[in-house]
C-alpha positions in Angstrom: 32.2 32.6 14.2 30.7 35.1 11.8 33.2 35.0 9.1 32.5 31.3 8.5 28.9 31.9 8.4 29.4 34.6 5.9 31.4 32.4 3.5 28.7 29.6 4.2 26.0 32.0 3.0 28.3 33.2 -0.1 28.4 29.5 -1.1 24.8 28.6 -0.5 24.1 31.8 -3.0 26.4 30.5 -5.6 24.6 26.8 -5.2 21.3 28.5 -5.8 22.3 30.8 -8.8 24.0 28.2 -10.6 21.5 25.4 -9.8 23.8 23.1 -8.5 22.8 19.3 -7.6 21.3 18.0 -4.5 24.8 17.1 -3.0 25.8 20.9 -3.4 22.5 21.9 -2.0 22.4 19.7 0.9 25.9 20.8 2.0 25.6 24.3 1.7 22.1 24.1 3.6 23.7 22.0 6.4 27.0 24.1 6.6 24.7 27.4 7.1 22.2 25.8 9.7 25.0 24.6 12.0 27.3 27.9 11.5 24.4 29.9 12.4 24.0 27.9 15.6 27.7 28.4 16.5 27.4 32.3 15.6 24.3 32.8 17.7 26.2 30.8 20.8 29.3 32.5 20.6 28.2 36.0 20.1 25.3 35.5 23.0 28.3 34.3 25.3 30.8 36.9 24.5 28.4 39.9 25.0 26.4 37.9 27.8 23.3 38.1 26.2 20.5 36.6 28.3 18.8 33.5 27.5 18.4 29.7 28.1 18.9 26.4 26.0 15.0 26.6 24.9 15.4 29.9 23.7 18.9 29.0 21.7 17.1 25.9 20.2 14.0 28.0 19.3 15.9 30.6 17.6 18.0 28.3 15.8 15.2 26.2 14.6 12.9 29.3 13.2 16.0 30.7 11.3 17.2 27.5 9.6 14.0 26.1 8.5 13.4 28.5 5.6 16.5 26.8 4.1 14.7 23.5 3.8 12.3 25.6 1.3 14.8 27.9 -0.3 17.5 25.6 -1.3 15.1 22.2 -1.7 17.1 20.6 1.1 16.2 17.9 3.5 19.2 18.4 6.4 17.5 21.7 7.8 14.2 20.1 8.2 16.0 17.1 9.9 17.9 19.4 12.0 14.9 21.5 12.9 12.6 18.6 13.8 15.8 17.7 16.4 15.9 21.4 17.5 12.0 21.6 18.2 11.9 18.3 20.1 14.7 19.3 22.1 13.3 22.4 22.9 9.8 20.7 23.9 12.0 18.8 26.3 13.2 22.0 28.1 9.9 23.7 28.2 8.4 20.5 29.7 10.5 21.0 32.8 10.7 25.2 32.7 8.0 27.3 31.0 5.6 24.6 30.1 4.5 25.9 26.8 4.4 22.5 25.2 1.4 22.9 23.0 3.4 25.4 20.9 5.1 22.2 19.6 2.1 21.5 17.1 2.6 24.9 15.4 6.3 24.4 15.2 5.5 21.1 13.5 3.5 22.3 10.6 6.5 23.3 8.3 8.2 20.0 8.6 4.9 18.3 7.7 4.7 20.6 4.6 8.1 19.9 3.7 7.9 16.1 4.0 4.6 16.0 2.3 6.2 17.9 -0.8 8.8 15.5 -0.8 6.9 12.3 -0.8 4.7 13.5 -3.7 7.6 13.7 -5.7 9.1 10.3 -5.0 7.6 8.9 -1.4 10.6 6.4 -1.4 13.6 8.7 -2.3 16.2 8.5 0.1 16.0 12.1 1.4 12.6 11.9 2.2 13.0 8.6 3.9 15.6 10.3 5.9 13.1 12.9 7.0 10.8 10.2 7.5 12.9 8.6 10.1 13.6 11.6 11.9 10.1 12.2 12.4 9.2 8.7 13.2 11.7 8.8 16.3 10.9 12.3 17.3 7.1 12.0 17.5 6.8 9.4 19.9 9.0 11.5 22.2 7.4 14.5 21.7 3.9 13.0 22.4 5.5 11.7 25.8 6.8 15.1 26.8 3.2 16.8 25.7 1.3 14.5 27.8 0.0 16.5 30.8 -0.1 13.3 33.0 -2.7 14.8 35.3 -4.9 11.9 34.0 -3.3 9.0 36.0 -2.0 6.2 33.2 -3.3 7.9 30.5 0.3 7.6 28.8 -0.7 4.1 28.1 -3.4 5.1 25.7 -1.4 8.0 24.3 1.7 6.1 23.5 -0.2 3.1 22.1 -2.2 5.3 19.7 0.8 7.2 18.7 2.4 4.1 17.6 -0.8 2.6 16.2 -1.5 5.8 14.2 2.0 5.9 12.8 1.8 1.9 11.7 -1.7 2.5 10.3 -0.8 5.4 8.3 2.2 3.7 6.8 -0.1 0.8 5.7 -2.6 3.2 4.1 0.0 5.3 2.2 3.5 3.5 2.3 2.0 -0.3 1.8 3.9 -1.0 -1.1 7.5 -0.3 0.4 10.0 -3.1 -0.5 11.6 -2.9 2.9 11.5 -1.4 6.4 14.0 1.2 5.6 11.7 2.5 2.9 8.9 2.8 5.5 9.9 4.4 8.7 6.6 5.0 10.0 5.8 1.2 9.7 9.2 0.2 11.5 9.0 2.5 14.4 5.2 1.9 14.8 5.5 -1.8 14.5 8.4 -1.9 17.1 6.5 0.3 19.5 3.0 -1.4 19.4 5.0 -4.8 20.1 7.1 -3.5 23.0 4.1 -1.5 24.3 1.8 -4.8 24.1 4.4 -7.0 26.1 4.9 -4.4 28.6 1.3 -4.0 29.2 1.2 -7.8 29.9 2.7 -7.0 33.4 0.3 -6.0 36.2 2.6 -3.2 37.5 2.1 -1.0 34.4 -1.7 -0.9 35.1 -1.2 0.4 38.6 -1.4 3.9 37.9 -4.9 3.5 36.4 -6.1 1.8 39.2 -4.6 4.8 41.5 -6.8 7.1 38.9 -9.9 5.5 39.9 -9.0 6.1 43.6 -8.0 9.7 43.5 -9.4 11.2 40.5 -13.0 11.7 38.9 -13.8 12.8 35.3 -15.3 16.3 36.3 -11.8 17.1 37.1 -10.2 16.9 33.4 -9.5 20.1 31.7 -10.3 20.1 27.9 -6.8 19.6 27.1 -6.6 16.4 29.0 -9.8 15.1 27.3 -8.2 16.2 24.1 -4.8 14.8 24.5 -6.7 11.2 25.5 -9.5 11.1 22.9 -7.7 12.8 20.0 -5.1 9.8 19.3 -7.7 7.4 19.6 -10.2 8.8 17.2 -6.8 9.1 14.6 -6.5 5.3 15.2 -10.2 4.6 14.5 -10.2 6.7 11.4 -7.3 4.9 9.9 -8.6 1.5 10.8 -11.2 1.3 8.4 -9.4 1.9 5.0 -7.1 -1.4 6.2 -9.9 -3.3 7.0 -11.8 -2.7 3.5 -8.3 -3.8 2.0 -9.1 -7.2 3.9 -5.7 -6.8 5.7 -7.1 -8.3 8.8 -3.6 -8.9 10.6 -2.7 -5.3 9.8 -6.1 -3.9 11.3 -5.9 -6.0 14.6 -2.1 -4.9 14.7 -3.0 -1.2 14.6 -6.0 -1.6 16.7 -3.6 -1.9 19.5 -4.2 1.6 20.6 -7.9 1.2 20.7 -7.5 -2.0 22.7 -5.2 -0.3 25.3 -8.0 2.3 25.7 -10.5 -0.5 26.2 -8.2 -2.0 28.7 -7.8 1.5 30.4 -11.6 1.9 30.9 -11.9 -1.7 32.0 -9.1 -1.1 34.6 -10.4 2.1 35.8 -13.9 0.4 36.3 -12.9 -2.6 38.1 -10.0 -1.2 40.0 -8.2 -4.6 38.8 -4.9 -4.5 37.3 -5.1 -7.9 36.5 -7.8 -7.5 33.7 -5.4 -5.2 31.6 -2.8 -7.7 32.1 -5.1 -10.7 30.8 -6.2 -8.3 28.0 -2.9 -8.1 26.5 -1.9 -11.6 27.1 -4.9 -12.7 25.1 -3.9 -9.9 22.3 -0.5 -11.1 21.8 -1.5 -14.7 21.5 -4.2 -14.2 18.9 -1.9 -12.1 17.2 1.2 -14.7 17.1 -1.3 -17.4 15.9 -2.7 -15.3 13.1 0.7 -14.4 12.1 1.7 -17.9 11.8 -1.4 -18.8 10.0 -0.9 -16.2 7.8 2.8 -17.0 7.1 1.9 -20.6 6.3 -0.9 -19.7 3.8 1.3 -17.4 2.2 4.5 -19.4 2.7 6.1 -16.1 4.1 9.1 -16.9 6.2 9.3 -13.3 7.4 5.6 -13.5 8.6 6.0 -17.1 10.0 8.9 -16.1 12.0 7.5 -12.7 13.5 4.4 -14.9 14.7 6.6 -17.6 16.1 9.1 -15.1 17.8 5.8 -13.2 19.2 4.6 -16.7 20.8 8.0 -17.8 21.9 8.6 -14.5 23.7 5.4 -14.7 25.6 5.6 -17.8 26.5 9.1 -17.5 27.9 8.2 -14.3 29.9 5.4 -16.2 31.2 7.4 -19.2 32.3 10.2 -16.4 33.9 7.1 -14.9 35.9 6.2 -18.2 37.3 7.6 -20.7 39.9 8.6 -23.4 37.8 11.9 -25.0 37.9 15.1 -24.3 35.9 14.6 -27.6 34.3 11.1 -27.0 33.2 11.8 -23.9 31.7 14.9 -25.3 30.1 12.9 -28.0 28.1 10.3 -25.4 27.2 12.9 -23.2 25.4 14.4 -26.3 23.6 11.1 -27.2 22.7 10.4 -23.8 21.4 13.7 -23.5 19.2 13.0 -26.9 17.7 9.4 -25.8 16.8 11.0 -22.8 15.1 13.5 -24.7 12.8 10.9 -27.5 12.0 8.5 -24.8 11.0 11.0 -22.9 9.0 12.4 -26.1 7.3 8.8 -27.0 6.2 8.2 -23.6 4.4 11.5 -23.5 2.9 11.0 -27.3 1.5 7.6 -26.0 -0.1 9.3 -22.9 -1.8 12.1 -25.2 -3.1 9.1 -27.4 -4.6 7.3 -24.5 -6.1 10.3 -23.2 -7.6 11.5 -26.4 -9.1 
């Protein structure tokens, strides 16, 4: 186990001395990171050194993150992000030192900021961005205390909103979703959360919170975890609003809307209120996207609005007691509507091009 690690370190020193290219640096850094983890595992098992999965992941992550800076490589940072997220999952159900995650996250943020300053849309920076965009919502769910019943609704909604708004603020000129991972994950999370919150049973915990808890029982950590993401959403919404991006403003504002719905449900003890708020929100967002797509003759914006509206109607029809014939007719009409609107937009584009 140690011999390959020494060989990999020798290769890494050769790469650094000769100032080899990106491929050589990434290969050497990845090789050293993986072999270090294997050496720690083999030595620990051979000599029966005590420890657990959390300690193993934390040890490996701390020792491999310097490679990201020393060798100007992205793969150690990506492996580090995955390792500390796995460590967080272990700690959540064991020692519960979950808040150390924010300190461990700092090196990745520093590395990512340095990379996007050089070229924000370079492949390596985008790759690290995707790893961070996937791991951060998972980490938010693991760090959540869950002592405030139903607060997970606000936490997840605000995390996705912050990611989406941050991408609109600093990566708005991205040519594709792949180039803007935070926008992709944020938008997907916002839509999924919005549709989930159109169901009444997702608000049940908020009602139980009002029955069994009181605001005086909250710790400072509970309050911070509930208010900090909402404050981040509010801060990032203003630059988007000043640019006149009202659809993006409303999309990113879903986090604050979830907080408003949570407060309303707690105050009234009526799950239906939260459900109604988000049904209206999705309906309004779908209409605004359709109108925006027609004005700009954007097939993507138009189809996203039509898809949201169609999915909302379909879900409400599936919940209702209408017969199969009525539901089938509605689905057929929705499909015809998709085709007609798209054909009109495409014909307009052809006229303009000609």
